[in-house]
N, C-alpha and C positions, 0 to 999 in steps of 0.2 A: 246268911253269913253275918254274924254279929262280931264286930271288931271295934276296938277303941284305940285311937292313935293319938299320942302326944306329939304336938308340933313344937319342935325345938328350933328357934330361929338360928339360921346359919349352920345347922347341924343335921336335922332329920325330920321325917314324918313317920312316926311309929318306928318300925324296924328298917325302913328305907333311909340309909345314911349317905350323905354326900361323901364322895371319895370311894365308894364301893364299886367294884367292877360289875359289868353287865351280868356275868355268870353268878356272882354273889347275889345281886339283886333278883335275878330270875329264880334262884333257888329258895327264896324266902317263902313263897306261897305256891301251892299246887293249884293254880287256877289259870284260865286262858289269858294269854298275853298277846296283844296286837301291837305290832311295831310299824311305825310310819315315820316319814320325814316331816318335821314340823313346818319347815319353810322350804322354798325351792333352793335356798342357799345352805341348808343343813347338810353336814358331812357325816353325821351320825344319826342312826335311827332313835326315835323316842319309843320307850316301852310303855304301853297303856294297859294298866291293870284295872279294867273298867269295873269288874266286880267289887273292887276295893276303892274305886274313885281316885286312883293315884296314877300320875304320869311321871316317868323318870326320864330326864334328858341327860345326855352324855357329852363330855368334851372330846376333843380329838385324841386324848390319851386313853379313851375308853372308860373313864370313871364317871360316876354320877356327879353332875355339877349343878343341877336344878331339879327340884322335886315339887310337883303340884299336887295338892290335896283338893279334890273337887267336892263341892257341896251343893245339894245333897247327893248321895250316892244312889243311883237308880237301882231299885229292886233289893237293896240290902240295907241293913241297919248298921251303918258305920258312924261312930261318934268321933269328933275331933276335939281335942283340948289344947289350949294355949295358956301357959303360965297358970295351970290349975283350973282354968275356966272352960266350961263347955262352950264351944264356938260354932258347932253345927247349927245351922238355921239362923245365924246372927245376921243383923243388918250391918252395913258399913259403919254406921255411927256407933253401934254397940262394940264392934271390934276396934274402932278408933279409941274408945274409952279404955278398953283393956290395954291396947298398945301404948297409949300415952303414959300408963303407969310403969312401962318398961324403962322409961327415963332417957330415951333417945329421940331426936327430931324425926317427925313424920314428913315425908315429901309426897304431896298430892300429885296425881297425874290424871289423865282423862278417864280412866277406868278404875279408880280407887286410890290407894296410897301404898308407899313402901317405907321401910326403915333400913336404909343402906348400911348403917353401922352394925345392924344385927343380921342382915341377910334375910329379910322378910318382905313379902309382897302380898297385898290384899287386892283381889280383882273382882269387879262386878261388871258383867257383860252389859247390863242396862243401867249403868251408873248415872243417876241424875241428881241424887241427894244422899244424905246419910241414912235415909230410910230404905235405900236400895238394898236388895239381898246380896250377900256375898256368894260368889260362884266358885272361888278358889282362893286358897292361901298357899303361897309358895315359899320354899326355903332355897337359899343359894349362898355362895360365899359372901362374907361381909366385906364391906369396903373400908 
């Protein structure tokens, strides 16, 4: 499966858009979907489109409120772009440079950084430096 998804901060990952209902999300692709509770406190199931490397989280109103694009996508050739830049296979430092050009403050945390004003999060499971690989880029509502 070859796909190319544009990541739009605070809005979408490819056709997966914040605010869409679960049924709208699930109708986007005809591929297996695994649903699970992300944490013990979760009240809504997360939909895992593992063939596409996308997890969609839902709020209590049933609409998508957080979308994760995982990198790389196992078994498939899925490319991710942010602001016109190919970000699949990027390091945290490379993504930091791209995000700094977006013109909003970056906030570091123990596994990467986020841009609250844009609703964007960059996650690295093994984050120790800017040379660490990016495992996921997420979009959510902006603050």
